[in-house]
PyMOL Python script that loads the backbone (N, CA, C, O; Angstrom):
from pymol import cmd

cmd.read_pdbstr("""\
ATOM      1  N   UNK A   1      -9.139  -1.906  -4.559  1.00  0.00           N
ATOM      2  CA  UNK A   1      -7.842  -0.987  -4.981  1.00  0.00           C
ATOM      3  C   UNK A   1      -9.038   0.542  -4.239  1.00  0.00           C
ATOM      4  O   UNK A   1      -9.049   1.485  -5.031  1.00  0.00           O
ATOM      5  N   UNK A   2      -9.593   0.702  -3.421  1.00  0.00           N
ATOM      6  CA  UNK A   2     -10.182   1.624  -2.521  1.00  0.00           C
ATOM      7  C   UNK A   2     -10.230   2.959  -4.123  1.00  0.00           C
ATOM      8  O   UNK A   2     -10.249   2.824  -5.346  1.00  0.00           O
ATOM      9  N   UNK A   3     -10.231   4.204  -3.115  1.00  0.00           N
ATOM     10  CA  UNK A   3     -10.097   5.053  -4.021  1.00  0.00           C
ATOM     11  C   UNK A   3      -8.857   5.720  -5.088  1.00  0.00           C
ATOM     12  O   UNK A   3      -8.790   6.508  -6.031  1.00  0.00           O
ATOM     13  N   UNK A   4      -8.167   5.057  -4.462  1.00  0.00           N
ATOM     14  CA  UNK A   4      -7.218   5.612  -4.860  1.00  0.00           C
ATOM     15  C   UNK A   4      -7.028   4.715  -6.900  1.00  0.00           C
ATOM     16  O   UNK A   4      -7.390   3.563  -7.139  1.00  0.00           O
ATOM     17  N   UNK A   5      -6.428   5.636  -7.922  1.00  0.00           N
ATOM     18  CA  UNK A   5      -6.155   5.492  -8.597  1.00  0.00           C
ATOM     19  C   UNK A   5      -5.191   4.694  -9.209  1.00  0.00           C
ATOM     20  O   UNK A   5      -3.975   4.845  -9.096  1.00  0.00           O
ATOM     21  N   UNK A   6      -5.900   3.642 -10.012  1.00  0.00           N
ATOM     22  CA  UNK A   6      -5.312   1.890 -10.567  1.00  0.00           C
ATOM     23  C   UNK A   6      -3.300   2.609 -10.650  1.00  0.00           C
ATOM     24  O   UNK A   6      -2.458   2.239  -9.832  1.00  0.00           O
ATOM     25  N   UNK A   7      -3.048   3.438 -11.598  1.00  0.00           N
ATOM     26  CA  UNK A   7      -2.205   4.179 -11.486  1.00  0.00           C
ATOM     27  C   UNK A   7      -0.975   3.740 -10.512  1.00  0.00           C
ATOM     28  O   UNK A   7      -0.084   2.891 -10.480  1.00  0.00           O
ATOM     29  N   UNK A   8      -1.341   4.560  -9.929  1.00  0.00           N
ATOM     30  CA  UNK A   8      -1.081   4.915  -8.400  1.00  0.00           C
ATOM     31  C   UNK A   8      -0.953   3.555  -7.965  1.00  0.00           C
ATOM     32  O   UNK A   8       0.231   3.394  -8.259  1.00  0.00           O
ATOM     33  N   UNK A   9      -1.329   2.427  -7.462  1.00  0.00           N
ATOM     34  CA  UNK A   9      -1.567   1.246  -7.112  1.00  0.00           C
ATOM     35  C   UNK A   9      -0.661   0.793  -7.822  1.00  0.00           C
ATOM     36  O   UNK A   9       0.456   0.589  -7.347  1.00  0.00           O
ATOM     37  N   UNK A  10      -1.039   0.473  -9.463  1.00  0.00           N
ATOM     38  CA  UNK A  10       0.520  -0.743 -10.561  1.00  0.00           C
ATOM     39  C   UNK A  10       1.587  -0.121 -10.186  1.00  0.00           C
ATOM     40  O   UNK A  10       2.500  -0.786  -9.696  1.00  0.00           O
ATOM     41  N   UNK A  11       1.750   1.648 -10.365  1.00  0.00           N
ATOM     42  CA  UNK A  11       3.038   2.118 -10.034  1.00  0.00           C
ATOM     43  C   UNK A  11       3.855   1.673  -8.757  1.00  0.00           C
ATOM     44  O   UNK A  11       5.085   1.700  -8.712  1.00  0.00           O
ATOM     45  N   UNK A  12       2.997   1.239  -7.676  1.00  0.00           N
ATOM     46  CA  UNK A  12       3.735   1.064  -6.381  1.00  0.00           C
ATOM     47  C   UNK A  12       4.302  -0.528  -6.803  1.00  0.00           C
ATOM     48  O   UNK A  12       5.508  -0.717  -6.648  1.00  0.00           O
ATOM     49  N   UNK A  13       3.403  -1.748  -7.367  1.00  0.00           N
ATOM     50  CA  UNK A  13       3.108  -2.545  -7.235  1.00  0.00           C
ATOM     51  C   UNK A  13       4.678  -3.079  -8.430  1.00  0.00           C
ATOM     52  O   UNK A  13       5.383  -4.088  -8.444  1.00  0.00           O
ATOM     53  N   UNK A  14       4.665  -2.151  -9.049  1.00  0.00           N
ATOM     54  CA  UNK A  14       6.084  -2.046 -10.338  1.00  0.00           C
ATOM     55  C   UNK A  14       7.013  -2.294  -9.570  1.00  0.00           C
ATOM     56  O   UNK A  14       7.870  -2.969 -10.140  1.00  0.00           O
ATOM     57  N   UNK A  15       7.303  -2.015  -8.308  1.00  0.00           N
ATOM     58  CA  UNK A  15       8.378  -2.224  -7.330  1.00  0.00           C
ATOM     59  C   UNK A  15       8.687  -3.062  -6.634  1.00  0.00           C
ATOM     60  O   UNK A  15       9.887  -3.253  -6.433  1.00  0.00           O
ATOM     61  N   UNK A  16       7.726  -3.847  -6.031  1.00  0.00           N
ATOM     62  CA  UNK A  16       7.736  -5.065  -5.401  1.00  0.00           C
ATOM     63  C   UNK A  16       7.854  -6.180  -6.009  1.00  0.00           C
ATOM     64  O   UNK A  16       7.289  -6.606  -7.016  1.00  0.00           O
ATOM     65  N   UNK A  17       8.857  -6.762  -5.132  1.00  0.00           N
ATOM     66  CA  UNK A  17      10.174  -8.476  -5.384  1.00  0.00           C
ATOM     67  C   UNK A  17       8.510  -8.926  -5.609  1.00  0.00           C
ATOM     68  O   UNK A  17       7.819  -8.706  -4.614  1.00  0.00           O
ATOM     69  N   UNK A  18       7.766  -9.547  -6.832  1.00  0.00           N
ATOM     70  CA  UNK A  18       7.317 -10.726  -6.584  1.00  0.00           C
ATOM     71  C   UNK A  18       8.355 -12.197  -7.723  1.00  0.00           C
ATOM     72  O   UNK A  18       9.125 -12.223  -8.683  1.00  0.00           O
ATOM     73  N   UNK A  19       7.666 -13.192  -6.755  1.00  0.00           N
ATOM     74  CA  UNK A  19       8.622 -14.039  -7.775  1.00  0.00           C
ATOM     75  C   UNK A  19       7.501 -14.782  -8.208  1.00  0.00           C
ATOM     76  O   UNK A  19       6.331 -14.835  -7.828  1.00  0.00           O
ATOM     77  N   UNK A  20       8.395 -15.557  -9.435  1.00  0.00           N
ATOM     78  CA  UNK A  20       7.522 -16.161 -10.620  1.00  0.00           C
ATOM     79  C   UNK A  20       6.243 -17.161  -9.954  1.00  0.00           C
ATOM     80  O   UNK A  20       6.499 -18.073  -9.168  1.00  0.00           O
ATOM     81  N   UNK A  21       4.870 -16.836 -10.396  1.00  0.00           N
ATOM     82  CA  UNK A  21       3.517 -18.006 -10.059  1.00  0.00           C
ATOM     83  C   UNK A  21       3.479 -17.341  -8.771  1.00  0.00           C
ATOM     84  O   UNK A  21       3.468 -18.177  -7.868  1.00  0.00           O
ATOM     85  N   UNK A  22       3.446 -15.732  -8.210  1.00  0.00           N
ATOM     86  CA  UNK A  22       3.351 -15.884  -6.386  1.00  0.00           C
ATOM     87  C   UNK A  22       2.251 -14.663  -7.151  1.00  0.00           C
ATOM     88  O   UNK A  22       2.310 -13.886  -8.104  1.00  0.00           O
ATOM     89  N   UNK A  23       1.087 -15.110  -5.908  1.00  0.00           N
ATOM     90  CA  UNK A  23      -0.318 -14.290  -6.364  1.00  0.00           C
ATOM     91  C   UNK A  23       0.231 -13.010  -5.560  1.00  0.00           C
ATOM     92  O   UNK A  23       1.269 -12.861  -4.915  1.00  0.00           O
ATOM     93  N   UNK A  24      -0.930 -12.064  -5.854  1.00  0.00           N
ATOM     94  CA  UNK A  24      -0.666 -10.099  -4.764  1.00  0.00           C
ATOM     95  C   UNK A  24      -1.926  -9.715  -4.653  1.00  0.00           C
ATOM     96  O   UNK A  24      -2.960  -9.583  -5.307  1.00  0.00           O
ATOM     97  N   UNK A  25      -1.614  -9.622  -3.915  1.00  0.00           N
ATOM     98  CA  UNK A  25      -3.660  -8.389  -3.352  1.00  0.00           C
ATOM     99  C   UNK A  25      -2.629  -7.721  -2.411  1.00  0.00           C
ATOM    100  O   UNK A  25      -1.600  -7.823  -1.743  1.00  0.00           O
ATOM    101  N   UNK A  26      -4.359  -6.450  -3.146  1.00  0.00           N
ATOM    102  CA  UNK A  26      -3.599  -5.124  -2.280  1.00  0.00           C
ATOM    103  C   UNK A  26      -5.069  -4.935  -1.404  1.00  0.00           C
ATOM    104  O   UNK A  26      -6.102  -5.527  -1.718  1.00  0.00           O
ATOM    105  N   UNK A  27      -4.964  -4.087  -0.364  1.00  0.00           N
ATOM    106  CA  UNK A  27      -5.759  -3.373   0.519  1.00  0.00           C
ATOM    107  C   UNK A  27      -5.516  -2.328   0.347  1.00  0.00           C
ATOM    108  O   UNK A  27      -4.324  -2.038   0.458  1.00  0.00           O
ATOM    109  N   UNK A  28      -6.624  -1.077  -0.058  1.00  0.00           N
ATOM    110  CA  UNK A  28      -5.935  -0.122   0.008  1.00  0.00           C
ATOM    111  C   UNK A  28      -6.916   0.724   1.745  1.00  0.00           C
ATOM    112  O   UNK A  28      -8.106   0.434   1.868  1.00  0.00           O
ATOM    113  N   UNK A  29      -6.511   1.299   2.420  1.00  0.00           N
ATOM    114  CA  UNK A  29      -7.270   1.966   3.771  1.00  0.00           C
ATOM    115  C   UNK A  29      -6.580   3.680   4.069  1.00  0.00           C
ATOM    116  O   UNK A  29      -5.453   4.154   4.214  1.00  0.00           O
ATOM    117  N   UNK A  30      -7.502   4.021   4.057  1.00  0.00           N
ATOM    118  CA  UNK A  30      -7.374   5.907   4.261  1.00  0.00           C
ATOM    119  C   UNK A  30      -7.346   5.364   6.297  1.00  0.00           C
ATOM    120  O   UNK A  30      -7.939   4.540   6.992  1.00  0.00           O
ATOM    121  N   UNK A  31      -6.226   6.488   6.518  1.00  0.00           N
ATOM    122  CA  UNK A  31      -6.341   6.459   8.164  1.00  0.00           C
ATOM    123  C   UNK A  31      -6.724   7.886   8.979  1.00  0.00           C
ATOM    124  O   UNK A  31      -6.117   8.778   8.386  1.00  0.00           O
ATOM    125  N   UNK A  32      -7.185   8.230   9.658  1.00  0.00           N
ATOM    126  CA  UNK A  32      -7.021   9.845  10.558  1.00  0.00           C
ATOM    127  C   UNK A  32      -5.836  10.085  10.961  1.00  0.00           C
ATOM    128  O   UNK A  32      -5.657  11.279  10.718  1.00  0.00           O
ATOM    129  N   UNK A  33      -4.884   9.643  11.451  1.00  0.00           N
ATOM    130  CA  UNK A  33      -3.457   9.076  11.545  1.00  0.00           C
ATOM    131  C   UNK A  33      -2.581   8.218  10.923  1.00  0.00           C
ATOM    132  O   UNK A  33      -2.999   7.211  10.351  1.00  0.00           O
ATOM    133  N   UNK A  34      -1.135   8.567  10.982  1.00  0.00           N
ATOM    134  CA  UNK A  34      -0.415   7.623  10.564  1.00  0.00           C
ATOM    135  C   UNK A  34       0.217   7.503  11.783  1.00  0.00           C
ATOM    136  O   UNK A  34       0.980   8.202  12.450  1.00  0.00           O
ATOM    137  N   UNK A  35      -0.633   5.764  11.957  1.00  0.00           N
ATOM    138  CA  UNK A  35      -0.567   4.725  13.467  1.00  0.00           C
ATOM    139  C   UNK A  35       0.989   4.155  13.369  1.00  0.00           C
ATOM    140  O   UNK A  35       1.415   3.552  14.355  1.00  0.00           O
ATOM    141  N   UNK A  36       1.658   4.286  12.479  1.00  0.00           N
ATOM    142  CA  UNK A  36       3.018   3.464  12.054  1.00  0.00           C
ATOM    143  C   UNK A  36       4.001   3.928  13.199  1.00  0.00           C
ATOM    144  O   UNK A  36       4.770   3.047  13.584  1.00  0.00           O
ATOM    145  N   UNK A  37       4.130   5.425  13.940  1.00  0.00           N
ATOM    146  CA  UNK A  37       5.377   6.110  14.271  1.00  0.00           C
ATOM    147  C   UNK A  37       4.158   6.327  16.155  1.00  0.00           C
ATOM    148  O   UNK A  37       3.041   5.956  16.518  1.00  0.00           O
ATOM    149  N   UNK A  38       5.009   6.914  16.603  1.00  0.00           N
ATOM    150  CA  UNK A  38       4.823   7.272  17.868  1.00  0.00           C
ATOM    151  C   UNK A  38       5.065   7.976  18.636  1.00  0.00           C
ATOM    152  O   UNK A  38       5.901   7.551  19.434  1.00  0.00           O
ATOM    153  N   UNK A  39       4.532   9.431  18.897  1.00  0.00           N
ATOM    154  CA  UNK A  39       2.530   9.224  18.524  1.00  0.00           C
ATOM    155  C   UNK A  39       2.433   9.295  17.458  1.00  0.00           C
ATOM    156  O   UNK A  39       3.224   9.889  16.725  1.00  0.00           O
ATOM    157  N   UNK A  40       1.273   8.608  17.055  1.00  0.00           N
ATOM    158  CA  UNK A  40       1.082   8.528  15.884  1.00  0.00           C
ATOM    159  C   UNK A  40       0.853  10.021  14.975  1.00  0.00           C
ATOM    160  O   UNK A  40       0.231  10.888  15.590  1.00  0.00           O
ATOM    161  N   UNK A  41       1.180  10.270  13.969  1.00  0.00           N
ATOM    162  CA  UNK A  41       1.371  11.736  13.655  1.00  0.00           C
ATOM    163  C   UNK A  41      -0.489  12.497  12.402  1.00  0.00           C
ATOM    164  O   UNK A  41      -0.516  12.550  11.173  1.00  0.00           O
ATOM    165  N   UNK A  42      -1.591  12.889  13.321  1.00  0.00           N
ATOM    166  CA  UNK A  42      -2.489  13.526  12.943  1.00  0.00           C
ATOM    167  C   UNK A  42      -2.094  13.716  11.148  1.00  0.00           C
ATOM    168  O   UNK A  42      -1.052  14.017  10.565  1.00  0.00           O
ATOM    169  N   UNK A  43      -3.682  13.325  10.607  1.00  0.00           N
ATOM    170  CA  UNK A  43      -3.697  13.601   9.380  1.00  0.00           C
ATOM    171  C   UNK A  43      -3.717  12.299   8.412  1.00  0.00           C
ATOM    172  O   UNK A  43      -3.241  11.174   8.565  1.00  0.00           O
ATOM    173  N   UNK A  44      -4.499  12.929   7.293  1.00  0.00           N
ATOM    174  CA  UNK A  44      -5.317  11.988   6.419  1.00  0.00           C
ATOM    175  C   UNK A  44      -4.083  11.095   6.195  1.00  0.00           C
ATOM    176  O   UNK A  44      -2.973  11.553   5.923  1.00  0.00           O
ATOM    177  N   UNK A  45      -4.319   9.977   6.309  1.00  0.00           N
ATOM    178  CA  UNK A  45      -2.721   8.562   4.859  1.00  0.00           C
ATOM    179  C   UNK A  45      -3.533   7.156   4.346  1.00  0.00           C
ATOM    180  O   UNK A  45      -3.878   6.017   4.661  1.00  0.00           O
ATOM    181  N   UNK A  46      -3.543   8.063   3.431  1.00  0.00           N
ATOM    182  CA  UNK A  46      -4.156   6.232   2.901  1.00  0.00           C
ATOM    183  C   UNK A  46      -2.479   4.868   2.340  1.00  0.00           C
ATOM    184  O   UNK A  46      -1.746   5.007   1.361  1.00  0.00           O
ATOM    185  N   UNK A  47      -2.445   4.224   2.947  1.00  0.00           N
ATOM    186  CA  UNK A  47      -2.114   3.053   2.953  1.00  0.00           C
ATOM    187  C   UNK A  47      -2.659   1.879   2.428  1.00  0.00           C
ATOM    188  O   UNK A  47      -3.790   1.404   2.530  1.00  0.00           O
ATOM    189  N   UNK A  48      -1.421   1.405   1.711  1.00  0.00           N
ATOM    190  CA  UNK A  48      -1.374   0.158   0.463  1.00  0.00           C
ATOM    191  C   UNK A  48      -0.624  -0.493   1.040  1.00  0.00           C
ATOM    192  O   UNK A  48       0.563  -0.223   1.220  1.00  0.00           O
ATOM    193  N   UNK A  49      -1.713  -2.282   1.742  1.00  0.00           N
ATOM    194  CA  UNK A  49      -1.269  -3.131   1.927  1.00  0.00           C
ATOM    195  C   UNK A  49      -1.565  -4.210   1.061  1.00  0.00           C
ATOM    196  O   UNK A  49      -2.657  -4.689   0.756  1.00  0.00           O
ATOM    197  N   UNK A  50       0.165  -4.672   0.537  1.00  0.00           N
ATOM    198  CA  UNK A  50       0.189  -5.382  -0.773  1.00  0.00           C
ATOM    199  C   UNK A  50       0.622  -6.786  -0.286  1.00  0.00           C
ATOM    200  O   UNK A  50       1.677  -6.669   0.339  1.00  0.00           O
ATOM    201  N   UNK A  51       0.254  -7.901  -0.332  1.00  0.00           N
ATOM    202  CA  UNK A  51       0.447  -9.301   0.402  1.00  0.00           C
ATOM    203  C   UNK A  51       0.829 -10.066  -1.035  1.00  0.00           C
ATOM    204  O   UNK A  51       0.093 -10.229  -2.009  1.00  0.00           O
ATOM    205  N   UNK A  52       1.955 -10.402  -0.888  1.00  0.00           N
ATOM    206  CA  UNK A  52       2.409 -11.350  -1.941  1.00  0.00           C
ATOM    207  C   UNK A  52       2.759 -13.278  -0.933  1.00  0.00           C
ATOM    208  O   UNK A  52       3.363 -13.585   0.095  1.00  0.00           O
ATOM    209  N   UNK A  53       2.143 -13.898  -1.762  1.00  0.00           N
ATOM    210  CA  UNK A  53       1.921 -15.214  -1.259  1.00  0.00           C
ATOM    211  C   UNK A  53       2.360 -16.057  -2.868  1.00  0.00           C
ATOM    212  O   UNK A  53       2.025 -15.975  -4.050  1.00  0.00           O
ATOM    213  N   UNK A  54       3.346 -16.899  -1.981  1.00  0.00           N
ATOM    214  CA  UNK A  54       4.148 -17.982  -3.196  1.00  0.00           C
ATOM    215  C   UNK A  54       4.238 -19.382  -2.558  1.00  0.00           C
ATOM    216  O   UNK A  54       4.559 -19.534  -1.379  1.00  0.00           O
ATOM    217  N   UNK A  55       3.889 -20.568  -3.529  1.00  0.00           N
ATOM    218  CA  UNK A  55       4.202 -21.747  -3.108  1.00  0.00           C
ATOM    219  C   UNK A  55       5.775 -22.258  -2.170  1.00  0.00           C
ATOM    220  O   UNK A  55       6.819 -22.367  -2.814  1.00  0.00           O
ATOM    221  N   UNK A  56       5.766 -22.458  -1.059  1.00  0.00           N
ATOM    222  CA  UNK A  56       6.696 -22.897  -0.145  1.00  0.00           C
ATOM    223  C   UNK A  56       7.919 -21.677   0.477  1.00  0.00           C
ATOM    224  O   UNK A  56       9.060 -21.798   0.922  1.00  0.00           O
ATOM    225  N   UNK A  57       7.133 -20.663   0.271  1.00  0.00           N
ATOM    226  CA  UNK A  57       7.841 -18.984   0.591  1.00  0.00           C
ATOM    227  C   UNK A  57       7.068 -18.560   1.698  1.00  0.00           C
ATOM    228  O   UNK A  57       7.676 -18.088   2.658  1.00  0.00           O
ATOM    229  N   UNK A  58       5.426 -18.674   1.745  1.00  0.00           N
ATOM    230  CA  UNK A  58       4.905 -18.221   2.260  1.00  0.00           C
ATOM    231  C   UNK A  58       4.175 -17.093   2.252  1.00  0.00           C
ATOM    232  O   UNK A  58       4.033 -16.877   1.049  1.00  0.00           O
ATOM    233  N   UNK A  59       3.583 -16.176   2.881  1.00  0.00           N
ATOM    234  CA  UNK A  59       2.759 -14.833   3.024  1.00  0.00           C
ATOM    235  C   UNK A  59       4.013 -13.598   3.205  1.00  0.00           C
ATOM    236  O   UNK A  59       4.803 -13.860   4.112  1.00  0.00           O
ATOM    237  N   UNK A  60       4.236 -12.507   2.571  1.00  0.00           N
ATOM    238  CA  UNK A  60       4.547 -11.418   2.596  1.00  0.00           C
ATOM    239  C   UNK A  60       3.644 -10.656   2.876  1.00  0.00           C
ATOM    240  O   UNK A  60       2.526 -10.882   2.412  1.00  0.00           O
ATOM    241  N   UNK A  61       3.895  -9.408   3.810  1.00  0.00           N
ATOM    242  CA  UNK A  61       3.114  -7.777   4.132  1.00  0.00           C
ATOM    243  C   UNK A  61       3.975  -6.730   3.564  1.00  0.00           C
ATOM    244  O   UNK A  61       4.856  -6.420   4.365  1.00  0.00           O
ATOM    245  N   UNK A  62       4.026  -6.067   2.437  1.00  0.00           N
ATOM    246  CA  UNK A  62       4.679  -4.545   2.579  1.00  0.00           C
ATOM    247  C   UNK A  62       3.461  -3.839   2.858  1.00  0.00           C
ATOM    248  O   UNK A  62       2.421  -4.415   2.539  1.00  0.00           O
ATOM    249  N   UNK A  63       3.383  -2.705   3.390  1.00  0.00           N
ATOM    250  CA  UNK A  63       3.488  -1.436   3.431  1.00  0.00           C
ATOM    251  C   UNK A  63       3.910  -0.220   2.790  1.00  0.00           C
ATOM    252  O   UNK A  63       5.058   0.210   2.681  1.00  0.00           O
ATOM    253  N   UNK A  64       2.489   0.433   2.250  1.00  0.00           N
ATOM    254  CA  UNK A  64       3.002   1.886   1.682  1.00  0.00           C
ATOM    255  C   UNK A  64       2.039   2.957   2.040  1.00  0.00           C
ATOM    256  O   UNK A  64       0.835   2.983   2.292  1.00  0.00           O
ATOM    257  N   UNK A  65       3.304   4.111   1.950  1.00  0.00           N
ATOM    258  CA  UNK A  65       2.329   5.046   2.776  1.00  0.00           C
ATOM    259  C   UNK A  65       2.065   5.808   1.215  1.00  0.00           C
ATOM    260  O   UNK A  65       3.015   6.038   0.466  1.00  0.00           O
ATOM    261  N   UNK A  66       0.679   6.144   0.867  1.00  0.00           N
ATOM    262  CA  UNK A  66       0.417   7.462  -0.663  1.00  0.00           C
ATOM    263  C   UNK A  66       0.790   8.978  -0.764  1.00  0.00           C
ATOM    264  O   UNK A  66      -0.252   9.626  -0.859  1.00  0.00           O
ATOM    265  N   UNK A  67       1.427   9.438  -0.772  1.00  0.00           N
ATOM    266  CA  UNK A  67       1.181  11.054  -0.396  1.00  0.00           C
ATOM    267  C   UNK A  67      -0.379  11.735  -1.013  1.00  0.00           C
ATOM    268  O   UNK A  67      -1.071  11.527  -2.010  1.00  0.00           O
ATOM    269  N   UNK A  68      -0.450  12.480  -0.030  1.00  0.00           N
ATOM    270  CA  UNK A  68      -1.806  13.218  -0.626  1.00  0.00           C
ATOM    271  C   UNK A  68      -2.214  13.953  -1.643  1.00  0.00           C
ATOM    272  O   UNK A  68      -1.548  14.983  -1.738  1.00  0.00           O
ATOM    273  N   UNK A  69      -2.710  13.887  -2.124  1.00  0.00           N
ATOM    274  CA  UNK A  69      -3.406  14.333  -3.831  1.00  0.00           C
ATOM    275  C   UNK A  69      -2.573  16.073  -3.394  1.00  0.00           C
ATOM    276  O   UNK A  69      -2.616  16.730  -2.354  1.00  0.00           O
ATOM    277  N   UNK A  70      -2.031  16.275  -4.435  1.00  0.00           N
ATOM    278  CA  UNK A  70      -1.826  18.064  -4.371  1.00  0.00           C
ATOM    279  C   UNK A  70      -3.244  18.980  -4.423  1.00  0.00           C
ATOM    280  O   UNK A  70      -4.297  18.853  -5.047  1.00  0.00           O
ATOM    281  N   UNK A  71      -2.775  19.897  -3.521  1.00  0.00           N
ATOM    282  CA  UNK A  71      -3.958  20.646  -3.440  1.00  0.00           C
ATOM    283  C   UNK A  71      -4.296  21.589  -4.665  1.00  0.00           C
ATOM    284  O   UNK A  71      -3.369  22.344  -4.956  1.00  0.00           O
ATOM    285  N   UNK A  72      -5.625  21.719  -5.570  1.00  0.00           N
ATOM    286  CA  UNK A  72      -5.600  22.429  -6.813  1.00  0.00           C
ATOM    287  C   UNK A  72      -6.073  23.908  -6.096  1.00  0.00           C
ATOM    288  O   UNK A  72      -6.866  24.115  -5.177  1.00  0.00           O
ATOM    289  N   UNK A  73      -5.072  25.040  -7.079  1.00  0.00           N
ATOM    290  CA  UNK A  73      -5.802  26.129  -6.474  1.00  0.00           C
ATOM    291  C   UNK A  73      -5.382  27.165  -6.317  1.00  0.00           C
ATOM    292  O   UNK A  73      -6.074  28.038  -5.792  1.00  0.00           O
TER     293      UNK A  73
END
""", "prot")
cmd.dss("prot")
cmd.show_as("cartoon", "prot")
cmd.util.cbc("prot")
cmd.orient("prot")
């Protein structure tokens, strides 16, 4: 789960379609740019990769961005 709070990951997982009996794995990575756009948008971004697999349904990967934490001060 990387450095993200468990609540953040759990909130994202709550919105993911998970067939009964499926397996779910998450992988969190922080990038210096958002490479999902052309050209990449500079600035730190955390992406959560959600892997959902189920017997007879193959593997599905969904990617979610996590907004940066609100600055305190």
